[in-house]
N, C-alpha and C positions, 0 to 999 in steps of 0.2 A: 396256346399259353400266352403269347404276345398280346393278342386281343383281350385276354382276360385280365391281364395285368393292366392294360390302359384303362380298362372299364373300372377296375378297382381304384385307379388313381383318380379318375373323373369323380367317382362317388365321394371319395375322401375330400377332394376339393369343393365339391358341392355342399357337402354336409359342413365342411368347415365354413364355407361362405354363408350358409343358412344359419349357423349357430352364432356367429359373430355378433349380430345385432341384439341378440338376447343377453349377452354378457352383462351389460350395464343398462338399465332402464333409463337412466339419465342421459344416454347417448355421449358419454365421455370418451369412449373408445372409438377410434377411427376405423372406417371400413370402405369398402368400394362401393357401398349403397348409399353414401351420404347425400347424393343429389336426388334421392327419391322423395316426392312431396309428402308422403304420408309421414316420414321421419321428421321433416322440417315443421309441420303443423303440430306435432306432439310436443316439440321443444318450446314453441311459442305459449301454448296453453299452461305448460308447466311453470315457465317464467312469469306469466301473469298472475297465476296463483301465488307464487312466491313473493312477487311484488305486493300484491294486495295483503299478504300476510304482514309483510314489513310495515306497510302503511298503517294497518291496524294496530300493530305494536307501538308505532311512533304516536299515533292519535291517542292511544290509551295512556301512553307515558305522559304527553301534554296535558290531557284531561285531568290525570291525577295531580300534576303540579298546579294546574289552575285551581282544583278544588282545595288543595292545600293552602296555597296563597290567599284565596277568598276566605277561607276559614280563619286564618290568622289575622286578616284584616278586621272581620267582623268581631273576633274575640278582642282583639285591641281596642277597636271602637267602643265595644260594650263595656269593656273594663274602664275606659275614659268616662263613659256616660255614668256609670255605676259610682265610681269613686269620686269623680270630680266633673260635674256637668259644665261649669263655666269657670273661668280663670278669676283669681282672687282680685278684688278691686283695688286701685291704689290707695295708700293712706291718706287721710285728710290733711288739709294744710293747717288746720287748727288756728286760723287767724289770717291776717292780711286784709287789704282793701277789699278784695273780691268776696272774701268770706263774709266780713262785716256788713258789706252791701246786701247780701243775701239775708241777713238778719234784719236789716231795715226794711227789705221787701216783704219779709215773712211778718213783720209788725204791721204792715198795711193790709196783708191779706187777712189777718186774724182780727184787725180792726174792722173790716168790711164784712166779715163772716160771724164770728162769735160776739163781737161787740153789738152788731146788728141783732143776732139772735137773742142775746142776753137783755136787750132793751125791750123785749116784748112785754114785759111787766107793765110798762107805760100805755101800751096798747091795750093790754088786758083791761086795765082800769078804764080807759076810755071807751072800748067797746062795750063793756059792761053798762056804761051809762046811756048808750045810744042804740044798742041792739036788744032785741026781745029774748035772745038766748040766755041760758044760765051761765054762770061763771065756769062751771065744769066744761060745758059745751064749747064756750069761747076758747078756753085753754087747749083744746084740740088743735086750734090754728097754729100756735106756738109748738106744740108737740109734734105736729106733722112736719113743720119746717125743721125742727132739730133732727127728727128721724130721717128724713131725706138727706140732710146735711151729713149724717154719719153712715147711713146704710150704704150709700153709693161709695163710700171710701174703699170698700172691699174690691171695687173695679178701678177706681181712680187711683188708688195707691199703687197698684200693678203697672198702671200706665206710666208712672214716673220711672220705674225699674226698666220698662220696656223702651225708653228713650223718647216718649211722646209727651213730654211736659208742655211745651208751648201750644200745641194744637188743643190740648186738654184743657189748659188754663183759658184759652181764648173762647172755647165753647161754654164753659162754665160762667165766665164773666159776662158774656152776652145774655145768657138765660137769666142770671140773677138780676142784672140791671133792667132788662125787659120786664121781669116780674115786678119790680118796683114801680116802674112807670105804669104798667097795667093796674097795679094796685091802686094808683092815685085815682082812677075812675071807678073803683068798686065801692058800693055803698050797702051791700048786702052780705049775709054770712057766707053763702056759698061762693060768691066771687072772691070774697077775702081769702077763703080757705084755699082756693085754686091759685091766686096770685101770690099772697104772702106766704101761705102754707106750702104750696107744692112748688111753685115755680122758683121762688127765691131759695127754697130749701135744696131743690136739685141743683141749681146753679152753684149754690156755695159748696155743696158737697162734692161737685166734680173737681174743683180747684183747691179745695182747703187741704185735704190730706196730702196730696203730692208736694204742695208748697212747704208744709210743715215738715214733712220727711226730707224735703231738699235741704233745708237748713241744717238738719242733723246730720246729713252727710258731709258737711264741711268742717265738722269739729269732732274731736274725740276727748281730750282732756278738758276742755271748756265748753262741752257740748250743753251741759246743764245751764250754764250762764247764757249761752246763745239762745237756745230755746226759751229760757225764762224771759229774756228781754223781748223776744218776739211775741210772747204770750201777754205782755203788758198791753199789747193792742187790744186784747179783750176787755180789759178794764176801761182803757180810754174810750173804746167804742161804747161801752156800757155807761159811760157817763155823758159822752157827746150826743149821741142819738136821743137819749130820753130829755136832755136839756132842749134839744131842738124841738121835740115833740111838744114839750111842756110849754115852750115860749111861743111857737109859731101857730099851733092849732087854734088858741084863742083869737089870733089876728089874721092869719092867712087862710085858715080852715084846713081840713084834712087833706084835701087834694093836693094843694100847692106845698104843703108840709112834706107830704111823701115825695113829691118831685125834686124838692131840695135834697132830700136824703139820697135819692137816686143819682142826682148829680155829684154829690159827694163821693158815692161809691164809684161812679164812672171815672172820675179824676184819678182816684187812688188806684183803681185797678189798671188804668192806662199806664201809670208809672211803673207798676209791677211788672206789666207785660213788656216794658221797654228794657228793664234791668235785670230780671230774675232769670238765672240761666243755671241748668243742672250741671254737676261736676263729673259724675261717674259715667262710663260708657254704658251703652244700652245692653240690657240683659234679655235678649229676645226669647230665650228658653225659660221654662218654668212656669207652674200653674198659677192661676188667679188666687187660689186659696193654698196656703202652705199647710197641708194637713199634719205634717210632722210636729207643728207647733202645739197641737193639742195632746200630743205625748209628753209634754214637758210641763211638769207640775208648777214651776214658777210662772210661766206664761198664763196657765189656768188660774192661778190665784190672782194674778194682776188683772185679768179680764174680769173676773168675778168681783174684785174690788171696785173696778171702774163701773160695772153694771149697777152694783147696789147703791153706790153714792149718787149715781146719776139719776136714779129715780127720786131721791129725796132732794137733791141740789136743785133741779129745775122746778119742782113743786114750790120750793121756798122762794126761788128767784121770781116766779110768776105770781105768787100769791101774798108776798110780803106787802105790796101796796094795798091790796084788797083787805088784808087783815087789819091794816092801819085804818082803812076807811070804814069797814063793817064793824069791827070790834072796838076801836078806840075813837071813832067818830071824826077822823080827819078828812079834810077837804081833798078833792082830786089833785089840787096843786101841791099840797102838803104831803099827800100820799105818794105822789110821783118822786118826791125827794128820796123815798126809801130805795127805790130802783137805782137811783144815781149813787147813793151812798153804799149800797150792797155790792156795786161793781167797782166804785172807786176806792173803797177801803183796802182792797187787796192789791193795789197797783204796786206798791213798794214790795210787798211780800211775794210778788211774782219774780223778784230778783234775788232776794236773800235766800230762800231755801235752795234755789239752783246753785248757788255759789257754795253753799254747804255740801250739796249733793256732789259736786265735783270733787270734793275732798274725801268724803266718807261714803259716797255711793247713794244713788236715788232711793233704793229701797229702805236704807237706814233712815232716810228722811221721811219717807212715806209712813212709816210705822208710827212715830209720834204725832205727825200731822193729822192723820186720820183719827187717832185717839182724841186729841185735842177738838177735832171737829165734831166727833160724836158728842163730847161733853157739852159743847156750845148748843148743839141742835136740841138736846134735852132741856137746855135753859130756856128754850122758846115757851115751854109749858108755864113758866113762871112770869112771863111777860103781861103786865096788866095796865101799863101806863105808857105814855108816849116817850118820856125819857128812857124808860126801860126798852122801849123798841128801837130807839136810836142806838143804845149800846149793843143790843143783840145784833142788830143789823150790821154794825162795824165789825164785830168779832166774827160773824158768820161769813161776811165778805172776805176777811183775812184768811180764815181757814179754807174757804173755797178757793180763793186765788192761789194760796200755797199748794194746794192739791193740783189744780189744774195745770199749773206750769210744769208739773213734773210728770205728767202722764206720758207725753211723748218720749221723754228722756228715760223713763222707767222702762218702757217697751223696747227702746233702742238698746238699753243696757243688758237686756236678757236675750238680745238677738245677736248671733254669732257673726252673720255677714251684713255688712252695711248696704249692700245691694239688695237685701230682702227687708229693709226697714219699712219701705213704703207698703209692701205687701202685708206684713205683720200688723203693723199700725192700722191699716186700712180693715184688717180682720177685727181688730180690738175695737175700733170704733163703730163698725157695722153691727157688732154684738151688743154693744151698750146703747145703740141707737133705739132699740126695742125698750130699754128702760127709760130713756128721755121721752119716748113716744107715750108710754103708758103712765109714767109717774105723776105728772100734773092731773091728768084726768082721774086717776085713782084717788089722789088726795082730795080732789074736788068732790068726787063721789062720797068719800068718807065724811066730808064736811056736810054735804046736803043730807046724808043719812043721819048725821048728828043734829039736825035742825038748825043748820047754819053755824053751828059752833065749830071752832078750830081745834079743840082739845084732842079729838081722836086722830085727825089728820097730823097734828104736830107729833104725837107719840109715835105714829106710823113712820113719818119721815126720820125722827131720830133714831128709830130702831133700824132702818135701812143703813143709815150712816154708821151704826155700830156694826152691822154685818160687814159693811166694807173694811172697817178696821180689822175685824177677825181675818178677812181674806189677806190682808197685807201682813198680818201677823204671822199667818201661815207661811207666806213667801219668805219673810225674814228668817224663820226657823228653818225651813227648808235650805235656804242658801247657806246660813251660818250657824245654825243651831243656837246654843245659849252664849256663844262667844260675843263679846262686846266690841272687840277691836278688829273685826273683820269688815273690810269694805265690800259693799255688795248693793 
């Protein structure tokens, strides 16, 4: 009995000892077998699994936070880009020594670009007498010159907004002056086309639009007056260059006459490079072409009006001297006076309309100016005498000058941001460049098809001017309707 009881007790202890390790798989209950290696290895594995599980949870939480932060940042940046790509520019000073200095420099720029371009009528008459090409073919030299001067504006205008005015100006000035010096050694049609047509046109186009747009950024209330004063350089150049050509070619010859003109431009452009400076901070972002402008009806109307009038304007400027010589029998010297007169007559009226425009708005001034211009253009059909030609030339120069001095101001007035004026002005000039390119040759072709008579070409030019008036009438109606006392 005693041995049986001891056996039962041993079995109970052994069973109890064998059962204790299985009470908790995690090993939380103490036992006498804690030092067994199998028990310790199982605890390390389970702890590693738990630690890895905790690490994955932490990493998942951090990754989720990073994704949320990145998403918020991207959304914030996208919102800023969509609603407001760049900060608003500071307001213009609208006066002061620095601002009016830019106007003076702008005068020199337009003197050396459009004064030079508008004087081509004197070269047209001279080339007709010394080259075997037809007047229509010769007019392509001036047309190509204008086309390059304007079409490059779509790029050069954006360079002003990007803060690259000075290097842009320097490159353009060097190319233009180089073209004039090379022109002095040209004596054939193709070489004159390359030098006077291509090189001087490209050079002028590179720095003209940025310079004119720069002047506009210094003014707001008196912008029309400032730009108008700068554009009087157009008329001044249209007087001085033909006078130099008319006086020096008979005495010095073509080569040295052209070199004198090149030195004039070199001096003027050196002064501009020393004093003309942009005001606005650079706008690095933004496209070369502002496609949103083509969704605005006023912009389309203004560009259409500039396009139509450019076709007729440059035909008249280039052929007015040839008309006097071929139809009325004027000498070369007397016919060249027409070029001087058509440019000089508008010099005062390049200031008066801008002053009025600052009060009532440039579009309100463009509307009657283009109407009067169309009437005067049709009057060319009735010119049959030398006195009549003088009268017509004066009034046409007045209307043309009144229109040209307002083009930049009008484009700026329908542009909401000043730091996009260079871009939109360059776009408008680039589009109108195709009208300036084709207008004189088309008029010359019409004249040739009419047996040398100017009647058909005169009627075509007047009709294009009237179409330009209709475009500005549309813009005026779109902006203000039939209300007369609305500034626009």
